N, C-alpha and C positions, 0 to 999 in steps of 0.2 A: 906663794902661788901668784902669778902675773899673767896678763891679760894671753899672750900667747899661751898659756895653760888652760886657760878658764877658757879661750874657744875653742882649743883641743876637747875638752871635755864634753864642750856642748855642740859640737860637731858629731861626737861617737854617741851621743844622744839622739841626734835629731835625726834617727833611722828607727822604723818601727821594730824590727825584731832588736835590734843591740837595745832600745830602752826597755822592751819586755825581759830580757836578758836581765839586765841592770836592777828592774825592779824584783825579778824572781831570786837574784841572788842576794838583794839585800832582805827579803821575805826568809829566804833560809838561814841567812845569818852565820854565826862561825862553824858551823859543820858545811855548808857551800855544795858545791855539785857537779859531778864529773860531767866532761864535755858532751859525753854521749845520752847521759841523762837532760840536760839541759835541751841537746837537740828532740828528745823523745817528747818533754815534758811541752815544749812549744810547737813540734810539730814540722821541723825545719830541717833539711839534709844537713849531713854530717861537713861536707866538704864547707856550704854557706855558712854553718854556725862556726867553723874553724876561723875563717875569715874576720867575723862579728865579734869574736872572742879576740883576736888577734887586736884589731882596731880599740876594742874596749880598755885590753889590757895596756895598749902603749897611750891609752887615755889619763892612766890614773887612777881610773874609776874601777878595774876590776884586776885583782892579783891572781897568780896560780901556783900550783906544787903538782910536782911530777909525784905520782904514788904509784911506783912501778913501772907498769905500760900505759897508764893513764893519766891523764890530767886532771884537777879537782881546782875548780874556779871559786871565788869568793868577791863579794864585793870589798872594794878597798877602803875600808872606813875612814882610813887615814886621808885619801886622798877625797872623800867626799867632804870631810871635815874642812879639807883647805878651802875647797870650791865653795861651800857656804859660806866660809871666813872671809873669801875675798869676795864675793856678793854684799857680805854684810858689814864690811870692814868700816866704814863710814856712816853705819845705820842710823837715821832722823835726826841728824845733824847735831849729835850730841845728848840726844832726848831718850835716853834708855828704853824708858817705859814704854815708849812709841814700838819698839821693836820686839816687848815681851809678847805680843799675841803670836808674831811670828815663831819666835824660838819655843813658844808653847805648842804651835801646829807640829812643828816638825821633830819635839821630844819625844823617845819611846814611851809608850806607856805601858811595856813589858815587865 
């Protein structure tokens, strides 16, 4: 990931609906959600949700799969991993122990 990709990801997350969508998709994990179910869960009109899902997909933080006539969306953990790695690339001036609390905080406890 480079500066341009990171800025694109942050821009996608800088709007409340998109941030809520991303957090919802992270929570749903591998099963993801259908676009209509995301709209219903967040009480957002489907055409508005479609535009927001498109921006998130272009950012690399969300991916989709067509399932018949529907589209299922997932948090793209490779994109998330890339963004976090970019942010932590030169962490703590070589003192890896200083980064451990951050790593512990973001590690999945599931």
